C-alpha positions as CSV (number, residue, x, y, z in Angstrom):
1,R,60.8,167.8,57.6
2,I,58.9,170.2,55.3
3,G,61.7,170.6,52.7
4,E,62.5,174.2,53.7
5,R,66.1,174.9,52.8
6,I,66.4,178.6,53.4
7,D,69.1,178.2,56.0
8,Y,70.7,175.1,54.6
9,T,73.8,176.8,53.4
10,N,74.2,178.5,56.7
11,M,73.8,175.2,58.5
12,L,76.6,173.7,56.3
13,L,78.8,176.7,57.2
14,L,78.1,176.1,60.8
15,G,79.1,172.4,60.3
16,A,82.3,173.6,58.7
17,R,83.1,175.8,61.7
18,T,82.4,172.9,64.1
19,A,84.6,170.6,62.1
20,R,87.4,173.1,62.1
21,G,87.1,173.5,65.8
22,K,87.5,169.8,66.1
23,G,90.6,169.8,63.9
24,D,88.9,167.9,61.1
25,G,90.0,169.7,58.0
26,E,88.6,167.1,55.6
27,Q,85.1,167.4,57.1
28,Q,85.4,171.2,57.0
29,R,86.3,171.1,53.4
30,K,83.4,168.8,52.6
31,Y,80.9,171.1,54.4
32,L,82.3,174.1,52.6
33,R,82.2,172.5,49.2
34,T,78.6,171.3,49.8
35,A,77.6,174.9,50.9
36,I,79.1,176.4,47.7
37,D,77.4,173.8,45.5
38,D,74.1,174.4,47.3
39,A,74.3,178.2,47.0
40,R,75.3,178.0,43.4
41,T,72.5,175.5,42.5
42,R,69.9,177.7,44.2
43,A,71.3,180.9,42.7
44,L,72.1,182.6,46.1
45,P,75.2,184.7,45.4
46,Y,75.4,186.2,48.9
47,H,75.5,182.7,50.4
48,E,78.0,181.5,47.7
49,L,80.3,184.5,48.6
50,K,80.0,183.6,52.3
51,A,81.1,180.0,51.6
52,L,83.9,181.0,49.2
53,L,85.1,183.5,51.8
54,A,85.1,180.8,54.4
55,L,87.3,178.7,52.1
56,I,89.8,181.6,51.6
57,D,89.8,182.3,55.4
58,A,90.5,178.7,56.1
59,G,93.4,178.7,53.6
60,I,92.0,175.9,51.5
61,A,90.7,177.8,48.5
62,T,91.9,176.8,45.1
63,A,92.7,179.1,42.2
64,A,89.3,178.3,40.7
65,D,87.7,179.4,44.0
66,R,89.5,182.7,43.8
67,V,88.3,183.2,40.2
68,R,84.8,182.3,41.2
69,I,84.7,184.7,44.1
70,K,85.6,187.5,41.7
71,E,82.9,186.4,39.3
72,V,80.2,186.2,41.9
73,F,81.2,189.5,43.5
74,G,81.3,191.1,40.0
75,G,77.7,189.9,39.4
76,L,76.3,191.6,42.4
77,K,73.9,194.5,41.7
78,E,73.3,195.5,45.3
79,G,74.2,194.8,48.9
80,F,77.7,196.1,48.8
81,D,77.3,197.6,52.3
82,M,76.6,194.1,53.8
83,P,79.4,192.4,55.8
84,V,80.3,189.6,53.4
85,P,80.5,191.7,50.2
86,R,82.5,194.4,52.1
87,R,84.9,191.7,53.3
88,V,85.2,190.3,49.7
89,A,85.9,193.8,48.4
90,Q,88.7,194.2,51.0
91,L,90.2,190.9,49.9
92,L,90.0,191.8,46.2
93,S,91.5,195.2,46.7
94,S,94.4,193.7,48.8
95,G,95.0,191.0,46.2
96,K,94.4,188.2,48.7
97,A,91.4,186.7,46.8
């Protein structure tokens, strides 16, 4: 109601998880794509990583998504001890991202 969007990306990710639980892969993909676009538009790399990671975990990431996760992770200057960047680092080191 007041235009606050601080948790919008997280709400989209929650919607994606709900859609996945219902077996609606198409809706899940839409939520994840919207979350990525929102995070990118608002220059929120941690949130973008979170959404890209969700795509990879769901098995629906494209080659471009895999390139993008490397770019976003490579652009981080801090926060490497946080859960999402740690998980991305694990994926990158294992070659799964």
